[in-house]
C-alpha positions in Angstrom: 46.3 -2.7 207.6 47.9 -1.4 210.7 50.4 -4.7 210.5 51.6 -3.6 207.2 52.3 0.2 208.3 54.1 -1.4 211.6 56.3 -3.7 209.1 56.7 -0.4 206.7 58.2 1.6 210.2 60.1 -0.9 211.3 62.1 -1.1 207.8 62.5 2.2 207.7 64.5 2.0 211.0 66.5 -0.8 209.9 70.1 0.6 209.2 71.9 1.2 205.7 73.9 -1.7 204.6 77.6 -0.9 204.0 76.7 -1.7 199.9 74.0 0.4 199.6 76.0 2.5 201.4 79.1 2.1 198.6 76.6 2.4 195.8 75.3 5.8 197.3 78.9 7.0 197.2 79.6 5.9 193.7 76.1 7.7 192.8 77.1 10.9 194.1 81.1 10.4 192.8 79.3 10.5 189.7 76.9 13.1 190.2 79.6 15.5 191.2 82.4 14.8 188.3 79.2 15.2 185.4 78.6 18.4 187.4 82.2 19.5 187.5 82.6 18.6 183.8 79.4 20.4 182.8 81.1 23.6 184.9 83.9 23.3 183.1 82.0 22.5 180.0 80.4 26.2 180.5 83.5 28.0 181.7 85.8 26.9 178.3 81.8 28.2 176.3 82.4 31.6 177.8 85.9 31.9 177.6 86.0 31.0 173.9 82.1 33.5 173.4 84.6 36.1 175.2 88.1 35.7 173.3 85.3 35.4 170.2 84.1 39.1 171.3 87.2 40.6 171.8 88.6 39.4 168.3 85.2 41.0 166.5 85.5 44.2 168.8 89.7 44.5 167.7 88.6 44.0 164.4 85.9 47.1 164.4 88.5 49.0 166.0 91.1 48.1 163.4 88.5 48.7 160.3 87.4 52.4 162.7 91.2 53.0 162.4 91.8 52.0 159.0 88.8 54.2 158.1 90.0 57.6 160.2 93.2 57.1 158.6 91.9 56.8 155.0 89.2 59.9 156.0 93.1 61.7 157.4 94.3 61.0 154.2 91.4 61.6 152.4 91.3 65.1 153.8 95.0 65.6 153.4 95.1 65.4 150.2 91.7 67.6 150.1 93.6 70.7 151.6 95.6 72.8 149.8 98.6 74.9 150.4 97.1 78.8 150.7 100.5 79.7 149.9 100.1 77.7 146.1 96.2 79.0 146.0 97.4 82.6 146.3 100.0 82.0 143.8 97.7 80.1 141.1 95.1 83.2 141.6 97.8 85.9 141.2 99.0 83.8 138.0 95.5 83.4 136.9 94.8 86.8 137.0 98.2 88.2 135.1 97.2 85.5 132.5 93.4 87.7 132.5 95.7 90.9 132.1 98.3 89.9 129.3 95.6 88.2 127.3 93.1 91.8 128.3 96.5 93.8 126.3 97.0 91.2 124.0 93.5 91.7 122.5 94.0 95.6 123.1 96.7 96.2 121.4 95.8 94.1 118.0 92.4 96.3 118.5 94.2 99.2 118.5 97.4 98.2 115.5 93.9 97.3 113.3 91.6 100.8 114.3 95.6 103.1 113.8 95.7 100.6 110.4 92.6 101.8 109.6 92.8 105.4 110.5 95.4 105.3 108.5 94.5 104.0 105.9 91.0 106.2 105.7 93.6 109.5 106.1 95.8 107.6 103.0 92.6 107.1 101.0 91.3 110.4 101.7 94.6 112.2 100.6 95.0 109.8 97.1 91.1 110.6 96.6 92.2 114.5 96.2 95.0 113.4 93.9 92.3 111.9 91.6 91.8 115.3 89.8 94.7 116.1 89.2 95.0 112.9 87.5 92.1 113.5 85.2 93.3 117.2 84.3 96.6 115.2 83.2 94.5 112.7 81.1 92.7 115.9 79.5 95.5 117.7 79.0 97.5 114.7 76.8 93.8 114.0 75.1 94.0 117.7 74.4 97.6 117.7 72.2 97.0 118.5 68.8 98.7 115.1 66.8 101.6 116.7 65.0 102.8 118.2 68.2 102.1 114.6 70.3 106.0 113.7 69.8 107.1 116.9 70.7 109.2 117.7 74.0 106.4 119.4 75.7 103.9 116.3 75.0 107.0 113.8 75.9 107.3 115.2 79.1 104.2 115.5 80.1 103.5 111.9 79.5 106.6 110.4 81.6 104.9 112.9 84.3 102.2 111.2 83.9 103.4 107.9 84.1 105.0 108.6 86.6 102.3 109.5 89.1 100.6 106.8 88.0 103.5 103.9 88.8 103.4 105.9 92.6 99.6 105.5 92.8 99.9 102.1 91.5 102.5 101.0 94.2 100.6 102.9 96.8 97.3 100.3 96.1 95.5 102.5 93.4 94.7 101.0 90.7 91.5 101.7 87.9 87.9 100.0 88.0 87.7 98.5 84.3 84.4 100.0 83.3 84.0 99.3 79.3 82.6 96.3 77.7 82.2 94.9 81.4 78.8 94.5 83.0 77.2 97.1 84.6 78.0 96.5 88.5 76.7 99.1 91.3 79.2 98.7 93.6 81.6 99.9 90.7 80.0 101.9 88.6 78.0 105.4 88.7 75.4 105.0 85.7 74.2 108.6 84.9 72.3 108.1 81.5 71.8 105.1 79.6 73.4 105.0 75.6 72.1 103.4 72.3 74.8 101.5 71.6 75.3 98.1 68.4 78.7 97.5 70.0 77.3 95.8 73.6 74.2 94.6 75.1 71.8 95.9 77.0 73.0 96.3 80.7 77.0 96.3 79.5 78.7 99.6 80.2 79.3 101.5 76.7 81.0 104.6 78.0 83.5 105.9 80.6 82.6 109.2 81.3 84.8 109.4 84.9 87.2 107.0 85.8 86.8 105.4 89.0 89.6 103.9 90.7 90.1 101.3 94.1 92.3 101.6 96.7 93.0 98.0 97.7 89.6 96.4 98.1 88.1 99.5 98.9 86.4 101.4 96.2 88.1 105.1 96.0 85.5 106.9 93.4 82.9 105.2 91.3 83.5 105.0 87.7 80.9 107.6 85.4 79.7 105.8 82.7 77.0 105.6 80.4 74.8 102.3 79.9 73.5 100.5 77.2 70.1 100.3 76.7 
């Protein structure tokens, strides 16, 4: 046991040969070369990652700039000119006032026309008794005097009056032989009639008149039973 330990101790004290030294140097060179390659690889990887990160950062910045530009353009489009807004507002108010005035004018014209028509109708209604008296007077002329100058003159005046009334829109209401219409006729009695059926106007006691589409005076009639 002691002899073996002594041999190992002596072997350890033995100097390293040139060959062994050369082998060790080669191993050290390879280790240094491998370490240097690893360092270069790590450096290249770090540079590539840094470049990629930088490119991504630039892309984000460009995207943000593009979005800001779009927002800027959008906001610019949305922003209105105060002067144009004021002009539009005044124009809208003017158009509304013009429309209101036009409606007021039309309404006023219609009211004026209705008032004039009512006034005209009131005046024409007062002339109806004059027409009634003309008709009674013509009926009262004796048969032998109907061709006389007086009767002829009255008849011409009556026709002229009726022509003027017709030109103003006054027309007589047809009654005898027509079915009774409460909107046009005023029934004051019922009469026996062999000529007309029941509900038909058989007798006209007072002539009625229309003024355009309005009843100026209802016809006073007798209706068959």
